[in-house]
mmCIF file of the N, C-alpha and C atoms, coordinates in Angstrom:
data_MODEL
# 
_entry.id   MODEL 
# 
loop_
_atom_site.group_PDB 
_atom_site.id 
_atom_site.type_symbol 
_atom_site.label_atom_id 
_atom_site.label_alt_id 
_atom_site.label_comp_id 
_atom_site.label_asym_id 
_atom_site.label_entity_id 
_atom_site.label_seq_id 
_atom_site.pdbx_PDB_ins_code 
_atom_site.Cartn_x 
_atom_site.Cartn_y 
_atom_site.Cartn_z 
_atom_site.occupancy 
_atom_site.B_iso_or_equiv 
_atom_site.pdbx_formal_charge 
_atom_site.auth_seq_id 
_atom_site.auth_comp_id 
_atom_site.auth_asym_id 
_atom_site.auth_atom_id 
_atom_site.pdbx_PDB_model_num 
ATOM 1   N N  . MET A 1 1  ? 0.955   -1.404 -0.061  1.00 0.00 ? 1  MET A N  1 
ATOM 2   C CA . MET A 1 1  ? 0.210   0.338  0.051   1.00 0.00 ? 1  MET A CA 1 
ATOM 3   C C  . MET A 1 1  ? 0.632   1.032  -0.276  1.00 0.00 ? 1  MET A C  1 
ATOM 4   N N  . ASN A 1 2  ? 0.753   2.405  -0.684  1.00 0.00 ? 2  ASN A N  1 
ATOM 5   C CA . ASN A 1 2  ? 1.142   3.099  -0.904  1.00 0.00 ? 2  ASN A CA 1 
ATOM 6   C C  . ASN A 1 2  ? 1.073   4.174  0.142   1.00 0.00 ? 2  ASN A C  1 
ATOM 7   N N  . GLU A 1 3  ? 1.869   5.839  -0.194  1.00 0.00 ? 3  GLU A N  1 
ATOM 8   C CA . GLU A 1 3  ? 1.526   6.433  1.188   1.00 0.00 ? 3  GLU A CA 1 
ATOM 9   C C  . GLU A 1 3  ? 0.166   7.091  1.272   1.00 0.00 ? 3  GLU A C  1 
ATOM 10  N N  . LYS A 1 4  ? -0.664  7.109  0.117   1.00 0.00 ? 4  LYS A N  1 
ATOM 11  C CA . LYS A 1 4  ? -1.638  7.939  0.125   1.00 0.00 ? 4  LYS A CA 1 
ATOM 12  C C  . LYS A 1 4  ? -2.826  6.829  0.268   1.00 0.00 ? 4  LYS A C  1 
ATOM 13  N N  . GLN A 1 5  ? -2.569  5.824  0.158   1.00 0.00 ? 5  GLN A N  1 
ATOM 14  C CA . GLN A 1 5  ? -3.632  4.877  0.635   1.00 0.00 ? 5  GLN A CA 1 
ATOM 15  C C  . GLN A 1 5  ? -3.312  4.589  1.641   1.00 0.00 ? 5  GLN A C  1 
ATOM 16  N N  . LYS A 1 6  ? -2.584  4.658  2.497   1.00 0.00 ? 6  LYS A N  1 
ATOM 17  C CA . LYS A 1 6  ? -2.519  4.771  3.976   1.00 0.00 ? 6  LYS A CA 1 
ATOM 18  C C  . LYS A 1 6  ? -2.827  5.962  4.562   1.00 0.00 ? 6  LYS A C  1 
ATOM 19  N N  . LEU A 1 7  ? -2.422  6.803  4.041   1.00 0.00 ? 7  LEU A N  1 
ATOM 20  C CA . LEU A 1 7  ? -3.239  8.351  4.749   1.00 0.00 ? 7  LEU A CA 1 
ATOM 21  C C  . LEU A 1 7  ? -4.516  7.991  4.721   1.00 0.00 ? 7  LEU A C  1 
ATOM 22  N N  . ILE A 1 8  ? -5.261  7.957  3.333   1.00 0.00 ? 8  ILE A N  1 
ATOM 23  C CA . ILE A 1 8  ? -6.355  7.769  3.288   1.00 0.00 ? 8  ILE A CA 1 
ATOM 24  C C  . ILE A 1 8  ? -7.075  6.757  4.182   1.00 0.00 ? 8  ILE A C  1 
ATOM 25  N N  . GLN A 1 9  ? -6.579  5.176  4.661   1.00 0.00 ? 9  GLN A N  1 
ATOM 26  C CA . GLN A 1 9  ? -6.624  4.422  5.276   1.00 0.00 ? 9  GLN A CA 1 
ATOM 27  C C  . GLN A 1 9  ? -7.332  4.881  6.801   1.00 0.00 ? 9  GLN A C  1 
ATOM 28  N N  . GLU A 1 10 ? -6.240  5.793  7.133   1.00 0.00 ? 10 GLU A N  1 
ATOM 29  C CA . GLU A 1 10 ? -5.674  5.681  8.439   1.00 0.00 ? 10 GLU A CA 1 
ATOM 30  C C  . GLU A 1 10 ? -7.125  7.385  8.978   1.00 0.00 ? 10 GLU A C  1 
ATOM 31  N N  . MET A 1 11 ? -7.134  8.111  7.692   1.00 0.00 ? 11 MET A N  1 
ATOM 32  C CA . MET A 1 11 ? -7.909  9.248  8.116   1.00 0.00 ? 11 MET A CA 1 
ATOM 33  C C  . MET A 1 11 ? -9.186  8.628  8.330   1.00 0.00 ? 11 MET A C  1 
ATOM 34  N N  . LEU A 1 12 ? -10.030 7.686  7.393   1.00 0.00 ? 12 LEU A N  1 
ATOM 35  C CA . LEU A 1 12 ? -11.060 6.830  7.613   1.00 0.00 ? 12 LEU A CA 1 
ATOM 36  C C  . LEU A 1 12 ? -11.397 6.324  8.964   1.00 0.00 ? 12 LEU A C  1 
ATOM 37  N N  . ALA A 1 13 ? -10.623 5.418  9.245   1.00 0.00 ? 13 ALA A N  1 
ATOM 38  C CA . ALA A 1 13 ? -10.163 5.090  10.877  1.00 0.00 ? 13 ALA A CA 1 
ATOM 39  C C  . ALA A 1 13 ? -10.295 6.050  11.419  1.00 0.00 ? 13 ALA A C  1 
ATOM 40  N N  . MET A 1 14 ? -9.710  7.087  11.544  1.00 0.00 ? 14 MET A N  1 
ATOM 41  C CA . MET A 1 14 ? -10.272 8.404  12.518  1.00 0.00 ? 14 MET A CA 1 
ATOM 42  C C  . MET A 1 14 ? -11.275 8.667  12.491  1.00 0.00 ? 14 MET A C  1 
ATOM 43  N N  . GLN A 1 15 ? -12.257 9.254  11.151  1.00 0.00 ? 15 GLN A N  1 
ATOM 44  C CA . GLN A 1 15 ? -13.295 9.592  11.079  1.00 0.00 ? 15 GLN A CA 1 
ATOM 45  C C  . GLN A 1 15 ? -14.332 8.591  11.648  1.00 0.00 ? 15 GLN A C  1 
ATOM 46  N N  . LYS A 1 16 ? -14.424 7.235  11.189  1.00 0.00 ? 16 LYS A N  1 
ATOM 47  C CA . LYS A 1 16 ? -15.237 6.248  12.449  1.00 0.00 ? 16 LYS A CA 1 
ATOM 48  C C  . LYS A 1 16 ? -15.263 6.349  13.466  1.00 0.00 ? 16 LYS A C  1 
ATOM 49  N N  . LYS A 1 17 ? -13.951 6.869  14.496  1.00 0.00 ? 17 LYS A N  1 
ATOM 50  C CA . LYS A 1 17 ? -13.738 6.221  15.561  1.00 0.00 ? 17 LYS A CA 1 
ATOM 51  C C  . LYS A 1 17 ? -14.379 7.387  16.512  1.00 0.00 ? 17 LYS A C  1 
ATOM 52  N N  . LEU A 1 18 ? -14.404 8.524  15.801  1.00 0.00 ? 18 LEU A N  1 
ATOM 53  C CA . LEU A 1 18 ? -14.699 9.942  16.293  1.00 0.00 ? 18 LEU A CA 1 
ATOM 54  C C  . LEU A 1 18 ? -16.226 10.063 15.812  1.00 0.00 ? 18 LEU A C  1 
ATOM 55  N N  . ILE A 1 19 ? -16.680 9.469  15.035  1.00 0.00 ? 19 ILE A N  1 
ATOM 56  C CA . ILE A 1 19 ? -18.430 9.281  14.942  1.00 0.00 ? 19 ILE A CA 1 
ATOM 57  C C  . ILE A 1 19 ? -18.690 8.730  15.837  1.00 0.00 ? 19 ILE A C  1 
ATOM 58  N N  . ALA A 1 20 ? -18.033 7.332  16.076  1.00 0.00 ? 20 ALA A N  1 
ATOM 59  C CA . ALA A 1 20 ? -19.078 6.423  17.075  1.00 0.00 ? 20 ALA A CA 1 
ATOM 60  C C  . ALA A 1 20 ? -18.718 6.894  18.254  1.00 0.00 ? 20 ALA A C  1 
ATOM 61  N N  . LYS A 1 21 ? -17.589 7.767  18.924  1.00 0.00 ? 21 LYS A N  1 
ATOM 62  C CA . LYS A 1 21 ? -17.756 8.432  20.167  1.00 0.00 ? 21 LYS A CA 1 
ATOM 63  C C  . LYS A 1 21 ? -18.969 9.574  19.926  1.00 0.00 ? 21 LYS A C  1 
ATOM 64  N N  . GLU A 1 22 ? -19.055 10.611 18.941  1.00 0.00 ? 22 GLU A N  1 
ATOM 65  C CA . GLU A 1 22 ? -20.079 11.339 18.930  1.00 0.00 ? 22 GLU A CA 1 
ATOM 66  C C  . GLU A 1 22 ? -21.315 11.179 19.209  1.00 0.00 ? 22 GLU A C  1 
ATOM 67  N N  . GLN A 1 23 ? -21.676 9.456  18.473  1.00 0.00 ? 23 GLN A N  1 
ATOM 68  C CA . GLN A 1 23 ? -23.010 9.623  18.778  1.00 0.00 ? 23 GLN A CA 1 
ATOM 69  C C  . GLN A 1 23 ? -23.197 8.325  20.253  1.00 0.00 ? 23 GLN A C  1 
ATOM 70  N N  . ALA A 1 24 ? -21.947 8.134  20.297  1.00 0.00 ? 24 ALA A N  1 
ATOM 71  C CA . ALA A 1 24 ? -22.258 7.545  21.966  1.00 0.00 ? 24 ALA A CA 1 
ATOM 72  C C  . ALA A 1 24 ? -22.397 8.398  22.937  1.00 0.00 ? 24 ALA A C  1 
ATOM 73  N N  . GLU A 1 25 ? -21.787 9.581  22.885  1.00 0.00 ? 25 GLU A N  1 
ATOM 74  C CA . GLU A 1 25 ? -21.229 10.166 23.872  1.00 0.00 ? 25 GLU A CA 1 
ATOM 75  C C  . GLU A 1 25 ? -21.390 11.918 23.880  1.00 0.00 ? 25 GLU A C  1 
ATOM 76  N N  . GLY A 1 26 ? -21.403 12.440 22.727  1.00 0.00 ? 26 GLY A N  1 
ATOM 77  C CA . GLY A 1 26 ? -21.392 13.895 22.452  1.00 0.00 ? 26 GLY A CA 1 
ATOM 78  C C  . GLY A 1 26 ? -19.914 13.996 22.322  1.00 0.00 ? 26 GLY A C  1 
ATOM 79  N N  . ILE A 1 27 ? -19.401 15.165 22.474  1.00 0.00 ? 27 ILE A N  1 
ATOM 80  C CA . ILE A 1 27 ? -18.128 16.148 21.781  1.00 0.00 ? 27 ILE A CA 1 
ATOM 81  C C  . ILE A 1 27 ? -18.282 17.408 22.273  1.00 0.00 ? 27 ILE A C  1 
ATOM 82  N N  . ASP A 1 28 ? -17.443 17.829 22.968  1.00 0.00 ? 28 ASP A N  1 
ATOM 83  C CA . ASP A 1 28 ? -17.888 19.498 22.796  1.00 0.00 ? 28 ASP A CA 1 
ATOM 84  C C  . ASP A 1 28 ? -16.387 19.752 22.482  1.00 0.00 ? 28 ASP A C  1 
ATOM 85  N N  . SER A 1 29 ? -16.577 21.053 22.184  1.00 0.00 ? 29 SER A N  1 
ATOM 86  C CA . SER A 1 29 ? -15.208 21.877 21.344  1.00 0.00 ? 29 SER A CA 1 
ATOM 87  C C  . SER A 1 29 ? -14.308 21.765 21.956  1.00 0.00 ? 29 SER A C  1 
ATOM 88  N N  . GLU A 1 30 ? -14.141 22.168 23.030  1.00 0.00 ? 30 GLU A N  1 
ATOM 89  C CA . GLU A 1 30 ? -13.305 21.875 24.398  1.00 0.00 ? 30 GLU A CA 1 
ATOM 90  C C  . GLU A 1 30 ? -12.748 20.374 23.632  1.00 0.00 ? 30 GLU A C  1 
ATOM 91  N N  . GLU A 1 31 ? -13.491 19.440 24.284  1.00 0.00 ? 31 GLU A N  1 
ATOM 92  C CA . GLU A 1 31 ? -12.460 17.947 24.019  1.00 0.00 ? 31 GLU A CA 1 
ATOM 93  C C  . GLU A 1 31 ? -11.679 18.244 22.829  1.00 0.00 ? 31 GLU A C  1 
ATOM 94  N N  . PHE A 1 32 ? -13.023 18.355 21.515  1.00 0.00 ? 32 PHE A N  1 
ATOM 95  C CA . PHE A 1 32 ? -12.188 17.714 19.849  1.00 0.00 ? 32 PHE A CA 1 
ATOM 96  C C  . PHE A 1 32 ? -11.058 18.683 19.828  1.00 0.00 ? 32 PHE A C  1 
ATOM 97  N N  . TYR A 1 33 ? -10.402 19.966 19.919  1.00 0.00 ? 33 TYR A N  1 
ATOM 98  C CA . TYR A 1 33 ? -8.973  20.479 20.151  1.00 0.00 ? 33 TYR A CA 1 
ATOM 99  C C  . TYR A 1 33 ? -8.420  20.384 21.025  1.00 0.00 ? 33 TYR A C  1 
ATOM 100 N N  . SER A 1 34 ? -8.763  19.230 22.149  1.00 0.00 ? 34 SER A N  1 
ATOM 101 C CA . SER A 1 34 ? -8.223  19.134 23.503  1.00 0.00 ? 34 SER A CA 1 
ATOM 102 C C  . SER A 1 34 ? -6.560  18.850 22.649  1.00 0.00 ? 34 SER A C  1 
ATOM 103 N N  . THR A 1 35 ? -5.080  19.001 23.762  1.00 0.00 ? 35 THR A N  1 
ATOM 104 C CA . THR A 1 35 ? -4.201  18.914 22.962  1.00 0.00 ? 35 THR A CA 1 
ATOM 105 C C  . THR A 1 35 ? -3.150  18.036 24.628  1.00 0.00 ? 35 THR A C  1 
ATOM 106 N N  . GLU A 1 36 ? -4.231  17.906 25.473  1.00 0.00 ? 36 GLU A N  1 
ATOM 107 C CA . GLU A 1 36 ? -4.085  17.271 26.817  1.00 0.00 ? 36 GLU A CA 1 
ATOM 108 C C  . GLU A 1 36 ? -3.741  16.371 26.757  1.00 0.00 ? 36 GLU A C  1 
ATOM 109 N N  . GLU A 1 37 ? -2.729  15.476 27.384  1.00 0.00 ? 37 GLU A N  1 
ATOM 110 C CA . GLU A 1 37 ? -1.843  14.369 27.584  1.00 0.00 ? 37 GLU A CA 1 
ATOM 111 C C  . GLU A 1 37 ? -2.793  13.458 27.456  1.00 0.00 ? 37 GLU A C  1 
ATOM 112 N N  . GLY A 1 38 ? -2.974  12.092 27.373  1.00 0.00 ? 38 GLY A N  1 
ATOM 113 C CA . GLY A 1 38 ? -4.289  11.039 27.626  1.00 0.00 ? 38 GLY A CA 1 
ATOM 114 C C  . GLY A 1 38 ? -5.377  11.443 27.895  1.00 0.00 ? 38 GLY A C  1 
ATOM 115 N N  . ALA A 1 39 ? -5.533  12.727 26.762  1.00 0.00 ? 39 ALA A N  1 
ATOM 116 C CA . ALA A 1 39 ? -7.717  12.863 26.746  1.00 0.00 ? 39 ALA A CA 1 
ATOM 117 C C  . ALA A 1 39 ? -7.567  11.977 25.396  1.00 0.00 ? 39 ALA A C  1 
ATOM 118 N N  . GLU A 1 40 ? -8.792  11.270 25.288  1.00 0.00 ? 40 GLU A N  1 
ATOM 119 C CA . GLU A 1 40 ? -9.091  10.514 24.167  1.00 0.00 ? 40 GLU A CA 1 
ATOM 120 C C  . GLU A 1 40 ? -9.035  11.259 22.789  1.00 0.00 ? 40 GLU A C  1 
ATOM 121 N N  . LEU A 1 41 ? -9.154  12.476 23.197  1.00 0.00 ? 41 LEU A N  1 
ATOM 122 C CA . LEU A 1 41 ? -8.994  13.179 21.203  1.00 0.00 ? 41 LEU A CA 1 
ATOM 123 C C  . LEU A 1 41 ? -7.789  14.404 21.611  1.00 0.00 ? 41 LEU A C  1 
ATOM 124 N N  . ALA A 1 42 ? -6.829  14.019 22.258  1.00 0.00 ? 42 ALA A N  1 
ATOM 125 C CA . ALA A 1 42 ? -5.706  15.255 22.242  1.00 0.00 ? 42 ALA A CA 1 
ATOM 126 C C  . ALA A 1 42 ? -4.598  14.922 21.294  1.00 0.00 ? 42 ALA A C  1 
ATOM 127 N N  . GLY A 1 43 ? -4.823  15.830 20.502  1.00 0.00 ? 43 GLY A N  1 
ATOM 128 C CA . GLY A 1 43 ? -4.315  16.287 19.247  1.00 0.00 ? 43 GLY A CA 1 
ATOM 129 C C  . GLY A 1 43 ? -4.885  15.655 17.581  1.00 0.00 ? 43 GLY A C  1 
ATOM 130 N N  . TYR A 1 44 ? -6.499  15.029 18.070  1.00 0.00 ? 44 TYR A N  1 
ATOM 131 C CA . TYR A 1 44 ? -7.254  14.872 16.833  1.00 0.00 ? 44 TYR A CA 1 
ATOM 132 C C  . TYR A 1 44 ? -7.099  15.629 15.651  1.00 0.00 ? 44 TYR A C  1 
ATOM 133 N N  . GLN A 1 45 ? -7.739  17.369 15.999  1.00 0.00 ? 45 GLN A N  1 
ATOM 134 C CA . GLN A 1 45 ? -7.672  17.766 14.726  1.00 0.00 ? 45 GLN A CA 1 
ATOM 135 C C  . GLN A 1 45 ? -6.260  18.247 14.423  1.00 0.00 ? 45 GLN A C  1 
ATOM 136 N N  . ALA A 1 46 ? -5.214  18.610 15.118  1.00 0.00 ? 46 ALA A N  1 
ATOM 137 C CA . ALA A 1 46 ? -3.412  18.448 14.440  1.00 0.00 ? 46 ALA A CA 1 
ATOM 138 C C  . ALA A 1 46 ? -3.475  17.393 13.579  1.00 0.00 ? 46 ALA A C  1 
ATOM 139 N N  . LYS A 1 47 ? -3.841  16.398 13.934  1.00 0.00 ? 47 LYS A N  1 
ATOM 140 C CA . LYS A 1 47 ? -3.025  15.059 13.117  1.00 0.00 ? 47 LYS A CA 1 
ATOM 141 C C  . LYS A 1 47 ? -4.135  15.327 11.801  1.00 0.00 ? 47 LYS A C  1 
ATOM 142 N N  . TYR A 1 48 ? -5.139  15.215 12.298  1.00 0.00 ? 48 TYR A N  1 
ATOM 143 C CA . TYR A 1 48 ? -6.305  14.771 10.844  1.00 0.00 ? 48 TYR A CA 1 
ATOM 144 C C  . TYR A 1 48 ? -5.547  16.304 9.848   1.00 0.00 ? 48 TYR A C  1 
ATOM 145 N N  . ALA A 1 49 ? -5.583  17.448 10.447  1.00 0.00 ? 49 ALA A N  1 
ATOM 146 C CA . ALA A 1 49 ? -5.474  18.225 9.502   1.00 0.00 ? 49 ALA A CA 1 
ATOM 147 C C  . ALA A 1 49 ? -3.930  18.259 9.011   1.00 0.00 ? 49 ALA A C  1 
ATOM 148 N N  . GLU A 1 50 ? -3.344  17.628 9.530   1.00 0.00 ? 50 GLU A N  1 
ATOM 149 C CA . GLU A 1 50 ? -1.592  17.459 8.872   1.00 0.00 ? 50 GLU A CA 1 
ATOM 150 C C  . GLU A 1 50 ? -1.747  16.305 7.627   1.00 0.00 ? 50 GLU A C  1 
ATOM 151 N N  . MET A 1 51 ? -2.566  15.063 8.423   1.00 0.00 ? 51 MET A N  1 
ATOM 152 C CA . MET A 1 51 ? -2.890  14.345 7.255   1.00 0.00 ? 51 MET A CA 1 
ATOM 153 C C  . MET A 1 51 ? -3.362  14.515 5.941   1.00 0.00 ? 51 MET A C  1 
ATOM 154 N N  . ALA A 1 52 ? -4.514  15.563 6.577   1.00 0.00 ? 52 ALA A N  1 
ATOM 155 C CA . ALA A 1 52 ? -5.243  15.701 5.176   1.00 0.00 ? 52 ALA A CA 1 
ATOM 156 C C  . ALA A 1 52 ? -4.611  17.092 4.146   1.00 0.00 ? 52 ALA A C  1 
ATOM 157 N N  . ASN A 1 53 ? -3.003  17.732 4.117   1.00 0.00 ? 53 ASN A N  1 
ATOM 158 C CA . ASN A 1 53 ? -2.486  18.505 3.808   1.00 0.00 ? 53 ASN A CA 1 
ATOM 159 C C  . ASN A 1 53 ? -1.376  17.623 3.129   1.00 0.00 ? 53 ASN A C  1 
ATOM 160 N N  . ARG A 1 54 ? -0.945  16.618 3.606   1.00 0.00 ? 54 ARG A N  1 
ATOM 161 C CA . ARG A 1 54 ? -0.038  15.654 2.984   1.00 0.00 ? 54 ARG A CA 1 
ATOM 162 C C  . ARG A 1 54 ? -0.761  15.111 2.129   1.00 0.00 ? 54 ARG A C  1 
ATOM 163 N N  . LEU A 1 55 ? -1.874  14.413 2.276   1.00 0.00 ? 55 LEU A N  1 
ATOM 164 C CA . LEU A 1 55 ? -2.889  14.228 0.855   1.00 0.00 ? 55 LEU A CA 1 
ATOM 165 C C  . LEU A 1 55 ? -3.104  15.259 -0.264  1.00 0.00 ? 55 LEU A C  1 
ATOM 166 N N  . VAL A 1 56 ? -3.283  16.440 0.178   1.00 0.00 ? 56 VAL A N  1 
ATOM 167 C CA . VAL A 1 56 ? -3.549  17.486 -0.779  1.00 0.00 ? 56 VAL A CA 1 
ATOM 168 C C  . VAL A 1 56 ? -2.061  17.174 -1.694  1.00 0.00 ? 56 VAL A C  1 
ATOM 169 N N  . ASP A 1 57 ? -0.909  17.228 -0.787  1.00 0.00 ? 57 ASP A N  1 
ATOM 170 C CA . ASP A 1 57 ? 0.865   17.710 -1.544  1.00 0.00 ? 57 ASP A CA 1 
ATOM 171 C C  . ASP A 1 57 ? 0.842   16.293 -2.221  1.00 0.00 ? 57 ASP A C  1 
ATOM 172 N N  . ILE A 1 58 ? 0.719   15.039 -1.987  1.00 0.00 ? 58 ILE A N  1 
ATOM 173 C CA . ILE A 1 58 ? 0.278   13.959 -2.871  1.00 0.00 ? 58 ILE A CA 1 
ATOM 174 C C  . ILE A 1 58 ? -0.492  14.151 -4.035  1.00 0.00 ? 58 ILE A C  1 
ATOM 175 N N  . ALA A 1 59 ? -1.701  14.550 -3.914  1.00 0.00 ? 59 ALA A N  1 
ATOM 176 C CA . ALA A 1 59 ? -2.383  14.795 -5.325  1.00 0.00 ? 59 ALA A CA 1 
ATOM 177 C C  . ALA A 1 59 ? -1.674  15.741 -6.456  1.00 0.00 ? 59 ALA A C  1 
ATOM 178 N N  . HIS A 1 60 ? -1.148  17.037 -5.721  1.00 0.00 ? 60 HIS A N  1 
ATOM 179 C CA . HIS A 1 60 ? -0.394  17.759 -6.470  1.00 0.00 ? 60 HIS A CA 1 
ATOM 180 C C  . HIS A 1 60 ? 0.826   17.043 -7.428  1.00 0.00 ? 60 HIS A C  1 
ATOM 181 N N  . GLU A 1 61 ? 1.537   16.345 -6.186  1.00 0.00 ? 61 GLU A N  1 
ATOM 182 C CA . GLU A 1 61 ? 2.787   15.617 -7.094  1.00 0.00 ? 61 GLU A CA 1 
ATOM 183 C C  . GLU A 1 61 ? 2.386   14.955 -7.988  1.00 0.00 ? 61 GLU A C  1 
ATOM 184 N N  . GLU A 1 62 ? 1.402   14.126 -7.666  1.00 0.00 ? 62 GLU A N  1 
ATOM 185 C CA . GLU A 1 62 ? 0.771   13.393 -8.883  1.00 0.00 ? 62 GLU A CA 1 
ATOM 186 C C  . GLU A 1 62 ? 0.765   14.010 -10.332 1.00 0.00 ? 62 GLU A C  1 
ATOM 187 N N  . LYS A 1 63 ? -0.357  14.716 -9.941  1.00 0.00 ? 63 LYS A N  1 
ATOM 188 C CA . LYS A 1 63 ? -0.551  15.794 -11.057 1.00 0.00 ? 63 LYS A CA 1 
ATOM 189 C C  . LYS A 1 63 ? 0.441   16.980 -11.566 1.00 0.00 ? 63 LYS A C  1 
ATOM 190 N N  . GLY A 1 64 ? 1.749   16.859 -10.876 1.00 0.00 ? 64 GLY A N  1 
ATOM 191 C CA . GLY A 1 64 ? 2.592   17.663 -11.344 1.00 0.00 ? 64 GLY A CA 1 
ATOM 192 C C  . GLY A 1 64 ? 1.978   19.317 -11.150 1.00 0.00 ? 64 GLY A C  1 
ATOM 193 N N  . SER A 1 65 ? 1.425   19.657 -10.254 1.00 0.00 ? 65 SER A N  1 
ATOM 194 C CA . SER A 1 65 ? 1.178   21.111 -10.206 1.00 0.00 ? 65 SER A CA 1 
ATOM 195 C C  . SER A 1 65 ? 1.180   21.818 -9.281  1.00 0.00 ? 65 SER A C  1 
ATOM 196 N N  . HIS A 1 66 ? 1.268   22.531 -8.293  1.00 0.00 ? 66 HIS A N  1 
ATOM 197 C CA . HIS A 1 66 ? 1.520   23.014 -7.283  1.00 0.00 ? 66 HIS A CA 1 
ATOM 198 C C  . HIS A 1 66 ? 0.359   23.695 -6.838  1.00 0.00 ? 66 HIS A C  1 
ATOM 199 N N  . ARG A 1 67 ? 0.024   24.265 -5.499  1.00 0.00 ? 67 ARG A N  1 
ATOM 200 C CA . ARG A 1 67 ? -0.436  25.233 -4.399  1.00 0.00 ? 67 ARG A CA 1 
ATOM 201 C C  . ARG A 1 67 ? -0.675  25.862 -4.682  1.00 0.00 ? 67 ARG A C  1 
# 
């Protein structure tokens, strides 16, 4: 599996986990943006954004375009 496919799979797994948590317990914005060690969603938003940006970079590399 190449980097692009791995990123997509990991992002989908993260989304499924977030959706399941939200449906079961609800999520407030403080928890979503939390950076506290040990918090279930610690760093979630930042990690997901980093992965999404890398995915965009890969797409541009594939097409030979620039951001």
